[in-house]
Chimera marker file (.cmm) of the C-alpha trace (Angstrom):
<marker_set name="trace">
<marker id="1" x="59.327" y="-8.714" z="181.235" r="1" g="1" b="0" radius="0.5"/>
<marker id="2" x="57.466" y="-6.912" z="178.399" r="1" g="1" b="0" radius="0.5"/>
<marker id="3" x="54.625" y="-9.392" z="178.823" r="1" g="1" b="0" radius="0.5"/>
<marker id="4" x="54.275" y="-8.479" z="182.488" r="1" g="1" b="0" radius="0.5"/>
<marker id="5" x="54.404" y="-4.745" z="181.746" r="1" g="1" b="0" radius="0.5"/>
<marker id="6" x="51.683" y="-5.102" z="179.122" r="1" g="1" b="0" radius="0.5"/>
<marker id="7" x="49.561" y="-7.171" z="181.500" r="1" g="1" b="0" radius="0.5"/>
<marker id="8" x="49.955" y="-4.533" z="184.180" r="1" g="1" b="0" radius="0.5"/>
<marker id="9" x="48.861" y="-1.860" z="181.729" r="1" g="1" b="0" radius="0.5"/>
<marker id="10" x="45.757" y="-3.723" z="180.668" r="1" g="1" b="0" radius="0.5"/>
<marker id="11" x="44.869" y="-4.548" z="184.256" r="1" g="1" b="0" radius="0.5"/>
<marker id="12" x="45.135" y="-0.883" z="185.097" r="1" g="1" b="0" radius="0.5"/>
<marker id="13" x="43.012" y="0.050" z="182.098" r="1" g="1" b="0" radius="0.5"/>
<marker id="14" x="40.275" y="-2.568" z="182.101" r="1" g="1" b="0" radius="0.5"/>
<marker id="15" x="40.684" y="-4.755" z="185.151" r="1" g="1" b="0" radius="0.5"/>
<marker id="16" x="41.212" y="-8.030" z="183.241" r="1" g="1" b="0" radius="0.5"/>
<marker id="17" x="44.079" y="-10.292" z="182.250" r="1" g="1" b="0" radius="0.5"/>
<marker id="18" x="45.797" y="-10.775" z="178.926" r="1" g="1" b="0" radius="0.5"/>
<marker id="19" x="49.147" y="-11.528" z="177.370" r="1" g="1" b="0" radius="0.5"/>
<marker id="20" x="50.627" y="-12.276" z="173.972" r="1" g="1" b="0" radius="0.5"/>
<marker id="21" x="53.607" y="-14.108" z="172.474" r="1" g="1" b="0" radius="0.5"/>
<marker id="22" x="56.582" y="-12.028" z="171.360" r="1" g="1" b="0" radius="0.5"/>
<marker id="23" x="59.071" y="-12.756" z="168.585" r="1" g="1" b="0" radius="0.5"/>
<marker id="24" x="62.383" y="-13.806" z="170.111" r="1" g="1" b="0" radius="0.5"/>
<marker id="25" x="65.963" y="-14.750" z="169.196" r="1" g="1" b="0" radius="0.5"/>
<marker id="26" x="67.510" y="-11.361" z="168.475" r="1" g="1" b="0" radius="0.5"/>
<marker id="27" x="64.796" y="-10.038" z="166.189" r="1" g="1" b="0" radius="0.5"/>
<marker id="28" x="62.911" y="-6.843" z="166.815" r="1" g="1" b="0" radius="0.5"/>
<marker id="29" x="59.751" y="-7.695" z="168.751" r="1" g="1" b="0" radius="0.5"/>
<marker id="30" x="56.668" y="-7.677" z="166.583" r="1" g="1" b="0" radius="0.5"/>
<marker id="31" x="54.319" y="-4.838" z="167.485" r="1" g="1" b="0" radius="0.5"/>
<marker id="32" x="51.426" y="-6.590" z="169.235" r="1" g="1" b="0" radius="0.5"/>
<marker id="33" x="47.933" y="-6.161" z="167.858" r="1" g="1" b="0" radius="0.5"/>
<marker id="34" x="45.122" y="-5.826" z="170.389" r="1" g="1" b="0" radius="0.5"/>
<marker id="35" x="41.514" y="-6.303" z="169.306" r="1" g="1" b="0" radius="0.5"/>
<marker id="36" x="38.847" y="-4.080" z="170.843" r="1" g="1" b="0" radius="0.5"/>
<marker id="37" x="35.226" y="-5.231" z="170.575" r="1" g="1" b="0" radius="0.5"/>
<marker id="38" x="32.614" y="-2.700" z="171.659" r="1" g="1" b="0" radius="0.5"/>
<marker id="39" x="28.877" y="-3.207" z="171.764" r="1" g="1" b="0" radius="0.5"/>
<marker id="40" x="28.142" y="0.485" z="171.291" r="1" g="1" b="0" radius="0.5"/>
<marker id="41" x="29.801" y="3.314" z="169.424" r="1" g="1" b="0" radius="0.5"/>
<marker id="42" x="33.181" y="4.974" z="169.995" r="1" g="1" b="0" radius="0.5"/>
<marker id="43" x="31.474" y="8.074" z="171.396" r="1" g="1" b="0" radius="0.5"/>
<marker id="44" x="30.040" y="6.020" z="174.266" r="1" g="1" b="0" radius="0.5"/>
<marker id="45" x="33.434" y="4.533" z="175.152" r="1" g="1" b="0" radius="0.5"/>
<marker id="46" x="35.558" y="7.677" z="175.404" r="1" g="1" b="0" radius="0.5"/>
<marker id="47" x="36.329" y="7.203" z="179.104" r="1" g="1" b="0" radius="0.5"/>
<marker id="48" x="37.003" y="3.424" z="179.019" r="1" g="1" b="0" radius="0.5"/>
<marker id="49" x="39.264" y="3.864" z="175.975" r="1" g="1" b="0" radius="0.5"/>
<marker id="50" x="41.100" y="6.669" z="177.718" r="1" g="1" b="0" radius="0.5"/>
<marker id="51" x="41.665" y="4.421" z="180.751" r="1" g="1" b="0" radius="0.5"/>
<marker id="52" x="42.837" y="1.552" z="178.540" r="1" g="1" b="0" radius="0.5"/>
<marker id="53" x="45.342" y="3.796" z="176.784" r="1" g="1" b="0" radius="0.5"/>
<marker id="54" x="46.519" y="5.221" z="180.109" r="1" g="1" b="0" radius="0.5"/>
<marker id="55" x="47.024" y="1.748" z="181.567" r="1" g="1" b="0" radius="0.5"/>
<marker id="56" x="48.943" y="0.651" z="178.497" r="1" g="1" b="0" radius="0.5"/>
<marker id="57" x="51.021" y="3.846" z="178.577" r="1" g="1" b="0" radius="0.5"/>
<marker id="58" x="51.891" y="3.290" z="182.247" r="1" g="1" b="0" radius="0.5"/>
<marker id="59" x="53.204" y="-0.132" z="181.240" r="1" g="1" b="0" radius="0.5"/>
<marker id="60" x="55.275" y="1.407" z="178.447" r="1" g="1" b="0" radius="0.5"/>
<marker id="61" x="52.938" y="0.735" z="175.515" r="1" g="1" b="0" radius="0.5"/>
<marker id="62" x="51.876" y="3.611" z="173.279" r="1" g="1" b="0" radius="0.5"/>
<marker id="63" x="49.176" y="3.049" z="170.663" r="1" g="1" b="0" radius="0.5"/>
<marker id="64" x="50.649" y="3.502" z="167.204" r="1" g="1" b="0" radius="0.5"/>
<marker id="65" x="54.217" y="3.197" z="168.472" r="1" g="1" b="0" radius="0.5"/>
<marker id="66" x="54.702" y="-0.194" z="170.113" r="1" g="1" b="0" radius="0.5"/>
<marker id="67" x="51.151" y="-1.556" z="170.261" r="1" g="1" b="0" radius="0.5"/>
<marker id="68" x="48.376" y="-1.402" z="167.668" r="1" g="1" b="0" radius="0.5"/>
<marker id="69" x="44.664" y="-1.585" z="168.434" r="1" g="1" b="0" radius="0.5"/>
<marker id="70" x="42.111" y="-2.793" z="165.896" r="1" g="1" b="0" radius="0.5"/>
<marker id="71" x="38.624" y="-1.534" z="166.815" r="1" g="1" b="0" radius="0.5"/>
<marker id="72" x="35.280" y="-3.140" z="165.997" r="1" g="1" b="0" radius="0.5"/>
<marker id="73" x="32.036" y="-1.406" z="167.000" r="1" g="1" b="0" radius="0.5"/>
<marker id="74" x="28.569" y="-2.978" z="166.928" r="1" g="1" b="0" radius="0.5"/>
<marker id="75" x="26.860" y="0.440" z="167.165" r="1" g="1" b="0" radius="0.5"/>
<marker id="76" x="24.187" y="-1.117" z="169.403" r="1" g="1" b="0" radius="0.5"/>
<marker id="77" x="23.403" y="-3.830" z="166.825" r="1" g="1" b="0" radius="0.5"/>
<marker id="78" x="24.334" y="-6.798" z="168.971" r="1" g="1" b="0" radius="0.5"/>
<marker id="79" x="23.578" y="-9.283" z="166.182" r="1" g="1" b="0" radius="0.5"/>
<marker id="80" x="26.746" y="-7.983" z="164.505" r="1" g="1" b="0" radius="0.5"/>
<marker id="81" x="29.002" y="-8.897" z="167.445" r="1" g="1" b="0" radius="0.5"/>
<marker id="82" x="29.771" y="-12.481" z="166.416" r="1" g="1" b="0" radius="0.5"/>
<marker id="83" x="30.910" y="-11.354" z="162.961" r="1" g="1" b="0" radius="0.5"/>
<marker id="84" x="32.989" y="-8.540" z="164.420" r="1" g="1" b="0" radius="0.5"/>
<marker id="85" x="34.610" y="-10.914" z="166.915" r="1" g="1" b="0" radius="0.5"/>
<marker id="86" x="35.374" y="-13.338" z="164.065" r="1" g="1" b="0" radius="0.5"/>
<marker id="87" x="37.089" y="-10.488" z="162.182" r="1" g="1" b="0" radius="0.5"/>
<marker id="88" x="39.375" y="-9.878" z="165.150" r="1" g="1" b="0" radius="0.5"/>
<marker id="89" x="40.166" y="-13.579" z="165.411" r="1" g="1" b="0" radius="0.5"/>
<marker id="90" x="40.959" y="-13.669" z="161.674" r="1" g="1" b="0" radius="0.5"/>
<marker id="91" x="43.396" y="-10.790" z="162.215" r="1" g="1" b="0" radius="0.5"/>
<marker id="92" x="45.183" y="-13.010" z="164.748" r="1" g="1" b="0" radius="0.5"/>
<marker id="93" x="45.083" y="-10.382" z="167.482" r="1" g="1" b="0" radius="0.5"/>
<marker id="94" x="47.145" y="-11.044" z="170.596" r="1" g="1" b="0" radius="0.5"/>
<marker id="95" x="44.130" y="-10.441" z="172.845" r="1" g="1" b="0" radius="0.5"/>
<marker id="96" x="40.587" y="-9.115" z="172.674" r="1" g="1" b="0" radius="0.5"/>
<marker id="97" x="39.191" y="-6.444" z="174.984" r="1" g="1" b="0" radius="0.5"/>
<marker id="98" x="35.385" y="-6.868" z="174.964" r="1" g="1" b="0" radius="0.5"/>
<marker id="99" x="33.415" y="-4.065" z="176.556" r="1" g="1" b="0" radius="0.5"/>
<marker id="100" x="29.828" y="-3.024" z="176.825" r="1" g="1" b="0" radius="0.5"/>
<marker id="101" x="28.363" y="-5.856" z="178.876" r="1" g="1" b="0" radius="0.5"/>
<marker id="102" x="27.731" y="-9.531" z="178.509" r="1" g="1" b="0" radius="0.5"/>
<marker id="103" x="27.029" y="-9.674" z="174.732" r="1" g="1" b="0" radius="0.5"/>
<marker id="104" x="30.486" y="-8.550" z="173.495" r="1" g="1" b="0" radius="0.5"/>
<marker id="105" x="32.171" y="-10.858" z="175.996" r="1" g="1" b="0" radius="0.5"/>
<marker id="106" x="29.987" y="-13.776" z="174.846" r="1" g="1" b="0" radius="0.5"/>
<marker id="107" x="30.753" y="-13.037" z="171.173" r="1" g="1" b="0" radius="0.5"/>
<marker id="108" x="34.501" y="-12.958" z="171.846" r="1" g="1" b="0" radius="0.5"/>
<marker id="109" x="34.319" y="-16.093" z="173.989" r="1" g="1" b="0" radius="0.5"/>
<marker id="110" x="32.379" y="-17.964" z="171.302" r="1" g="1" b="0" radius="0.5"/>
<marker id="111" x="34.769" y="-16.804" z="168.550" r="1" g="1" b="0" radius="0.5"/>
<marker id="112" x="37.973" y="-18.191" z="170.071" r="1" g="1" b="0" radius="0.5"/>
<marker id="113" x="39.303" y="-20.537" z="172.693" r="1" g="1" b="0" radius="0.5"/>
<marker id="114" x="42.959" y="-19.597" z="172.133" r="1" g="1" b="0" radius="0.5"/>
<marker id="115" x="43.084" y="-15.794" z="172.194" r="1" g="1" b="0" radius="0.5"/>
<marker id="116" x="43.001" y="-14.224" z="175.683" r="1" g="1" b="0" radius="0.5"/>
<marker id="117" x="39.916" y="-12.095" z="176.320" r="1" g="1" b="0" radius="0.5"/>
<marker id="118" x="39.641" y="-9.174" z="178.715" r="1" g="1" b="0" radius="0.5"/>
<marker id="119" x="36.037" y="-8.250" z="179.386" r="1" g="1" b="0" radius="0.5"/>
<marker id="120" x="33.944" y="-6.085" z="181.622" r="1" g="1" b="0" radius="0.5"/>
<marker id="121" x="30.778" y="-7.449" z="183.128" r="1" g="1" b="0" radius="0.5"/>
<marker id="122" x="28.768" y="-6.985" z="186.276" r="1" g="1" b="0" radius="0.5"/>
<marker id="123" x="27.706" y="-10.631" z="186.122" r="1" g="1" b="0" radius="0.5"/>
<marker id="124" x="29.530" y="-13.640" z="187.537" r="1" g="1" b="0" radius="0.5"/>
<marker id="125" x="31.948" y="-14.786" z="184.781" r="1" g="1" b="0" radius="0.5"/>
<marker id="126" x="32.017" y="-18.339" z="186.187" r="1" g="1" b="0" radius="0.5"/>
<marker id="127" x="28.225" y="-18.631" z="186.090" r="1" g="1" b="0" radius="0.5"/>
<marker id="128" x="28.193" y="-17.213" z="182.552" r="1" g="1" b="0" radius="0.5"/>
<marker id="129" x="30.745" y="-19.821" z="181.467" r="1" g="1" b="0" radius="0.5"/>
<marker id="130" x="33.437" y="-17.311" z="180.476" r="1" g="1" b="0" radius="0.5"/>
<marker id="131" x="36.003" y="-18.682" z="182.952" r="1" g="1" b="0" radius="0.5"/>
<marker id="132" x="36.389" y="-21.893" z="184.934" r="1" g="1" b="0" radius="0.5"/>
<marker id="133" x="37.239" y="-20.162" z="188.206" r="1" g="1" b="0" radius="0.5"/>
<marker id="134" x="38.019" y="-16.637" z="189.352" r="1" g="1" b="0" radius="0.5"/>
<marker id="135" x="41.427" y="-17.633" z="190.718" r="1" g="1" b="0" radius="0.5"/>
<marker id="136" x="42.290" y="-19.648" z="187.570" r="1" g="1" b="0" radius="0.5"/>
<marker id="137" x="40.407" y="-18.135" z="184.624" r="1" g="1" b="0" radius="0.5"/>
<marker id="138" x="41.987" y="-20.206" z="181.819" r="1" g="1" b="0" radius="0.5"/>
<link id1="1" id2="2" r="1" g="1" b="0" radius="0.2"/>
<link id1="2" id2="3" r="1" g="1" b="0" radius="0.2"/>
<link id1="3" id2="4" r="1" g="1" b="0" radius="0.2"/>
<link id1="4" id2="5" r="1" g="1" b="0" radius="0.2"/>
<link id1="5" id2="6" r="1" g="1" b="0" radius="0.2"/>
<link id1="6" id2="7" r="1" g="1" b="0" radius="0.2"/>
<link id1="7" id2="8" r="1" g="1" b="0" radius="0.2"/>
<link id1="8" id2="9" r="1" g="1" b="0" radius="0.2"/>
<link id1="9" id2="10" r="1" g="1" b="0" radius="0.2"/>
<link id1="10" id2="11" r="1" g="1" b="0" radius="0.2"/>
<link id1="11" id2="12" r="1" g="1" b="0" radius="0.2"/>
<link id1="12" id2="13" r="1" g="1" b="0" radius="0.2"/>
<link id1="13" id2="14" r="1" g="1" b="0" radius="0.2"/>
<link id1="14" id2="15" r="1" g="1" b="0" radius="0.2"/>
<link id1="15" id2="16" r="1" g="1" b="0" radius="0.2"/>
<link id1="16" id2="17" r="1" g="1" b="0" radius="0.2"/>
<link id1="17" id2="18" r="1" g="1" b="0" radius="0.2"/>
<link id1="18" id2="19" r="1" g="1" b="0" radius="0.2"/>
<link id1="19" id2="20" r="1" g="1" b="0" radius="0.2"/>
<link id1="20" id2="21" r="1" g="1" b="0" radius="0.2"/>
<link id1="21" id2="22" r="1" g="1" b="0" radius="0.2"/>
<link id1="22" id2="23" r="1" g="1" b="0" radius="0.2"/>
<link id1="23" id2="24" r="1" g="1" b="0" radius="0.2"/>
<link id1="24" id2="25" r="1" g="1" b="0" radius="0.2"/>
<link id1="25" id2="26" r="1" g="1" b="0" radius="0.2"/>
<link id1="26" id2="27" r="1" g="1" b="0" radius="0.2"/>
<link id1="27" id2="28" r="1" g="1" b="0" radius="0.2"/>
<link id1="28" id2="29" r="1" g="1" b="0" radius="0.2"/>
<link id1="29" id2="30" r="1" g="1" b="0" radius="0.2"/>
<link id1="30" id2="31" r="1" g="1" b="0" radius="0.2"/>
<link id1="31" id2="32" r="1" g="1" b="0" radius="0.2"/>
<link id1="32" id2="33" r="1" g="1" b="0" radius="0.2"/>
<link id1="33" id2="34" r="1" g="1" b="0" radius="0.2"/>
<link id1="34" id2="35" r="1" g="1" b="0" radius="0.2"/>
<link id1="35" id2="36" r="1" g="1" b="0" radius="0.2"/>
<link id1="36" id2="37" r="1" g="1" b="0" radius="0.2"/>
<link id1="37" id2="38" r="1" g="1" b="0" radius="0.2"/>
<link id1="38" id2="39" r="1" g="1" b="0" radius="0.2"/>
<link id1="39" id2="40" r="1" g="1" b="0" radius="0.2"/>
<link id1="40" id2="41" r="1" g="1" b="0" radius="0.2"/>
<link id1="41" id2="42" r="1" g="1" b="0" radius="0.2"/>
<link id1="42" id2="43" r="1" g="1" b="0" radius="0.2"/>
<link id1="43" id2="44" r="1" g="1" b="0" radius="0.2"/>
<link id1="44" id2="45" r="1" g="1" b="0" radius="0.2"/>
<link id1="45" id2="46" r="1" g="1" b="0" radius="0.2"/>
<link id1="46" id2="47" r="1" g="1" b="0" radius="0.2"/>
<link id1="47" id2="48" r="1" g="1" b="0" radius="0.2"/>
<link id1="48" id2="49" r="1" g="1" b="0" radius="0.2"/>
<link id1="49" id2="50" r="1" g="1" b="0" radius="0.2"/>
<link id1="50" id2="51" r="1" g="1" b="0" radius="0.2"/>
<link id1="51" id2="52" r="1" g="1" b="0" radius="0.2"/>
<link id1="52" id2="53" r="1" g="1" b="0" radius="0.2"/>
<link id1="53" id2="54" r="1" g="1" b="0" radius="0.2"/>
<link id1="54" id2="55" r="1" g="1" b="0" radius="0.2"/>
<link id1="55" id2="56" r="1" g="1" b="0" radius="0.2"/>
<link id1="56" id2="57" r="1" g="1" b="0" radius="0.2"/>
<link id1="57" id2="58" r="1" g="1" b="0" radius="0.2"/>
<link id1="58" id2="59" r="1" g="1" b="0" radius="0.2"/>
<link id1="59" id2="60" r="1" g="1" b="0" radius="0.2"/>
<link id1="60" id2="61" r="1" g="1" b="0" radius="0.2"/>
<link id1="61" id2="62" r="1" g="1" b="0" radius="0.2"/>
<link id1="62" id2="63" r="1" g="1" b="0" radius="0.2"/>
<link id1="63" id2="64" r="1" g="1" b="0" radius="0.2"/>
<link id1="64" id2="65" r="1" g="1" b="0" radius="0.2"/>
<link id1="65" id2="66" r="1" g="1" b="0" radius="0.2"/>
<link id1="66" id2="67" r="1" g="1" b="0" radius="0.2"/>
<link id1="67" id2="68" r="1" g="1" b="0" radius="0.2"/>
<link id1="68" id2="69" r="1" g="1" b="0" radius="0.2"/>
<link id1="69" id2="70" r="1" g="1" b="0" radius="0.2"/>
<link id1="70" id2="71" r="1" g="1" b="0" radius="0.2"/>
<link id1="71" id2="72" r="1" g="1" b="0" radius="0.2"/>
<link id1="72" id2="73" r="1" g="1" b="0" radius="0.2"/>
<link id1="73" id2="74" r="1" g="1" b="0" radius="0.2"/>
<link id1="74" id2="75" r="1" g="1" b="0" radius="0.2"/>
<link id1="75" id2="76" r="1" g="1" b="0" radius="0.2"/>
<link id1="76" id2="77" r="1" g="1" b="0" radius="0.2"/>
<link id1="77" id2="78" r="1" g="1" b="0" radius="0.2"/>
<link id1="78" id2="79" r="1" g="1" b="0" radius="0.2"/>
<link id1="79" id2="80" r="1" g="1" b="0" radius="0.2"/>
<link id1="80" id2="81" r="1" g="1" b="0" radius="0.2"/>
<link id1="81" id2="82" r="1" g="1" b="0" radius="0.2"/>
<link id1="82" id2="83" r="1" g="1" b="0" radius="0.2"/>
<link id1="83" id2="84" r="1" g="1" b="0" radius="0.2"/>
<link id1="84" id2="85" r="1" g="1" b="0" radius="0.2"/>
<link id1="85" id2="86" r="1" g="1" b="0" radius="0.2"/>
<link id1="86" id2="87" r="1" g="1" b="0" radius="0.2"/>
<link id1="87" id2="88" r="1" g="1" b="0" radius="0.2"/>
<link id1="88" id2="89" r="1" g="1" b="0" radius="0.2"/>
<link id1="89" id2="90" r="1" g="1" b="0" radius="0.2"/>
<link id1="90" id2="91" r="1" g="1" b="0" radius="0.2"/>
<link id1="91" id2="92" r="1" g="1" b="0" radius="0.2"/>
<link id1="92" id2="93" r="1" g="1" b="0" radius="0.2"/>
<link id1="93" id2="94" r="1" g="1" b="0" radius="0.2"/>
<link id1="94" id2="95" r="1" g="1" b="0" radius="0.2"/>
<link id1="95" id2="96" r="1" g="1" b="0" radius="0.2"/>
<link id1="96" id2="97" r="1" g="1" b="0" radius="0.2"/>
<link id1="97" id2="98" r="1" g="1" b="0" radius="0.2"/>
<link id1="98" id2="99" r="1" g="1" b="0" radius="0.2"/>
<link id1="99" id2="100" r="1" g="1" b="0" radius="0.2"/>
<link id1="100" id2="101" r="1" g="1" b="0" radius="0.2"/>
<link id1="101" id2="102" r="1" g="1" b="0" radius="0.2"/>
<link id1="102" id2="103" r="1" g="1" b="0" radius="0.2"/>
<link id1="103" id2="104" r="1" g="1" b="0" radius="0.2"/>
<link id1="104" id2="105" r="1" g="1" b="0" radius="0.2"/>
<link id1="105" id2="106" r="1" g="1" b="0" radius="0.2"/>
<link id1="106" id2="107" r="1" g="1" b="0" radius="0.2"/>
<link id1="107" id2="108" r="1" g="1" b="0" radius="0.2"/>
<link id1="108" id2="109" r="1" g="1" b="0" radius="0.2"/>
<link id1="109" id2="110" r="1" g="1" b="0" radius="0.2"/>
<link id1="110" id2="111" r="1" g="1" b="0" radius="0.2"/>
<link id1="111" id2="112" r="1" g="1" b="0" radius="0.2"/>
<link id1="112" id2="113" r="1" g="1" b="0" radius="0.2"/>
<link id1="113" id2="114" r="1" g="1" b="0" radius="0.2"/>
<link id1="114" id2="115" r="1" g="1" b="0" radius="0.2"/>
<link id1="115" id2="116" r="1" g="1" b="0" radius="0.2"/>
<link id1="116" id2="117" r="1" g="1" b="0" radius="0.2"/>
<link id1="117" id2="118" r="1" g="1" b="0" radius="0.2"/>
<link id1="118" id2="119" r="1" g="1" b="0" radius="0.2"/>
<link id1="119" id2="120" r="1" g="1" b="0" radius="0.2"/>
<link id1="120" id2="121" r="1" g="1" b="0" radius="0.2"/>
<link id1="121" id2="122" r="1" g="1" b="0" radius="0.2"/>
<link id1="122" id2="123" r="1" g="1" b="0" radius="0.2"/>
<link id1="123" id2="124" r="1" g="1" b="0" radius="0.2"/>
<link id1="124" id2="125" r="1" g="1" b="0" radius="0.2"/>
<link id1="125" id2="126" r="1" g="1" b="0" radius="0.2"/>
<link id1="126" id2="127" r="1" g="1" b="0" radius="0.2"/>
<link id1="127" id2="128" r="1" g="1" b="0" radius="0.2"/>
<link id1="128" id2="129" r="1" g="1" b="0" radius="0.2"/>
<link id1="129" id2="130" r="1" g="1" b="0" radius="0.2"/>
<link id1="130" id2="131" r="1" g="1" b="0" radius="0.2"/>
<link id1="131" id2="132" r="1" g="1" b="0" radius="0.2"/>
<link id1="132" id2="133" r="1" g="1" b="0" radius="0.2"/>
<link id1="133" id2="134" r="1" g="1" b="0" radius="0.2"/>
<link id1="134" id2="135" r="1" g="1" b="0" radius="0.2"/>
<link id1="135" id2="136" r="1" g="1" b="0" radius="0.2"/>
<link id1="136" id2="137" r="1" g="1" b="0" radius="0.2"/>
<link id1="137" id2="138" r="1" g="1" b="0" radius="0.2"/>
</marker_set>
């Protein structure tokens, strides 16, 4: 159920799909860690970040309380994106939100084949090779 609520929050915030595994068997659930990969600077992403947080909040997830977000910003230096994406993968984030066009999505896609990626792009994600099909993105 928590997985579905989180998914609904991210869909509301970014319009993508993501999920993560939770610790089970009577233990407190581990606070999920979301990776955020931005091609620009935080100042340029005020509105998208606000929408992400709102979507998460509507699904019952509050940053700093029951979800953590690790941010990586390329500051317009797109050559840094692959290294920043690798950092998020090394942190073993539950999912990566890649925003700012095709380059952050490509960097995240190239960095992992196991971590779900939510991305924004005006291009066809099938043609770009990010997903196999719109109706079955895995």
